[in-house]
C-alpha positions in Angstrom: 5.8 -3.4 12.9 6.9 -0.7 15.3 9.5 1.1 12.3 9.5 4.8 11.5 6.3 5.1 8.2 5.6 8.0 6.4 2.5 9.3 6.4 -0.5 7.4 4.4 -3.9 9.1 3.2 -6.3 6.4 1.6 -9.5 6.6 0.2 -12.3 5.1 2.6 -12.5 1.6 0.6 -8.7 1.2 1.6 -8.0 -0.1 -1.6 -6.0 3.5 -2.8 -3.4 4.5 -0.7 -0.4 7.8 -1.1 1.8 8.8 1.1 5.5 11.1 0.1 9.0 9.7 0.1 11.4 12.5 1.5 15.0 12.4 1.0 18.3 13.4 -1.1 16.4 13.7 -4.2 13.2 15.7 -2.5 9.6 14.9 -2.4 8.0 12.3 -4.3 4.9 10.9 -4.3 3.9 7.1 -4.3 0.8 5.3 -4.2 0.1 1.7 -3.0 -3.0 0.0 -5.0 -5.1 -2.7 -4.5 -6.9 -4.5 -7.1 -8.9 -7.7 -7.3 -7.8 -10.1 -9.7 -9.8 -13.5 -10.7 -9.3 -15.3 -7.9 -11.6 -15.0 -5.4 -10.2 -13.2 -2.3 -6.9 -12.6 -4.3 -6.1 -9.1 -4.2 -3.1 -8.0 -5.8 -0.9 -5.0 -4.6 0.4 -2.6 -6.7 3.3 0.1 -5.6 5.4 2.6 -7.4 5.7 6.6 -7.8 2.9 8.5 -8.7 2.9 9.9 -12.6 2.1 13.6 -11.7 0.5 13.1 -15.5 -1.8 10.9 -15.3 -2.0 10.2 -11.7 -1.1 6.6 -11.9 1.3 4.7 -10.6 4.2 3.9 -12.3 5.9 0.6 -11.3 8.7 0.9 -12.6 10.9 4.0 -11.8 13.5 3.4 -9.5 13.8 6.2 -7.3 16.9 5.6 -4.9 15.6 8.1 -2.0 17.3 6.9 0.4 14.2 5.6 2.6 13.8 2.4 1.1 13.3 1.4 4.6 11.0 3.7 5.5 9.3 3.3 2.2 8.8 -0.3 2.7 7.5 0.0 6.0 4.6 2.4 5.1 4.1 0.1 2.5 3.6 -3.2 5.0 1.6 -0.2 6.7 -1.2 -0.3 4.4 -0.8 -4.5 4.5 -2.1 -4.0 7.7 -4.4 -2.0 6.8 -6.5 -3.4 3.9 -6.3 -7.0 5.7 -8.0 -5.1 8.8 -10.9 -4.1 6.0 -10.7 -7.3 4.5 -10.0 -10.2 6.4 -10.5 -12.7 4.4 -7.8 -11.8 1.8 -4.9 -12.8 0.5 -2.4 -10.0 -1.2 0.1 -10.6 -3.9 2.6 -9.3 -4.5 6.0 -9.1 -6.8 7.9 -6.2 -8.5 8.8 -4.6 -11.4 11.4 -4.5 -12.0 12.7 -7.7 -10.4 15.5 -5.4 -8.6 11.8 -4.4 -6.9 11.4 -7.9 -6.1 15.0 -8.2 -4.7 13.7 -5.2 -2.1 10.7 -6.8 -1.1 12.4 -10.3 -0.3 15.2 -8.0 2.1 12.2 -6.8 3.4 10.2 -9.9 4.4 13.5 -11.7 5.2 14.4 -8.9 7.9 11.1 -8.3 10.0 10.0 -12.6 9.0 9.5 -13.0 12.4 7.6 -10.0 13.3 5.8 -10.0 9.8 4.8 -14.1 10.9 2.8 -12.7 13.8 -0.1 -11.9 12.2 0.7 -12.8 8.8 0.7 -16.5 6.9 4.0 -15.6 4.5 4.5 -17.3 1.2 7.0 -17.3 -2.2 6.4 -18.5 -5.5 9.2 -20.8 -7.1 9.2 -22.8 -10.0 5.1 -21.7 -10.4 4.6 -23.4 -6.8 4.1 -21.7 -3.8 5.8 -22.2 -0.5 5.9 -21.1 2.8 8.6 -18.2 2.6 12.2 -18.8 3.2 15.1 -16.9 3.7 17.8 -16.6 1.0 15.3 -18.1 -1.6 15.1 -16.4 -4.8 11.2 -15.8 -5.1 9.1 -14.5 -8.5 6.2 -13.1 -5.8 4.9 -13.3 -2.8 1.7 -14.2 -1.0 -0.3 -13.0 2.5 -3.4 -13.8 4.7 -3.3 -12.6 7.7 -3.6 -14.8 10.8 
C-alpha cells in the first residue's frame, strides 16, 4: 500500500515490531506482535500502545492521537513483512476493545481493492468465516498472502 507510514523497528524474526505515533497527544510508542496459535500456520496479530513499565502491549488503550490512518497503514506494513517471511501463515486479528475491531473493518473496507490484490480476506460472523464484505460487522478478521 502506498500510504504514509511510520518507520518501523523489527526483531530479526519479524514477530515483533515497534513504531512511534506522533500527533496532538505527543509521541506514543506502539507495538505489533505476532504469536503462534494452536492451529498450524495460524498467527495472532496483537497491537496496541507499548506499556512503558512492562514493555508489553496495552491493547485496551485508545490513544486518539489523530493519526489512525497512518497507524493502520504501519500495522498493515507489518502484515506484508510478516507474510513475506512466513508465506504459509494465516494472520488472525480482532480488536480489543470493540471500537478497534470497527477501526480495522473501516480500514479493510477503505483499501479493500488494494488489499485483495495481495491477500485473501475473511471475516468472522456467528462463528463462521466468510469472504470479507463491506458493511458487515465482523467479530474478527483473517488474512492470507496470495
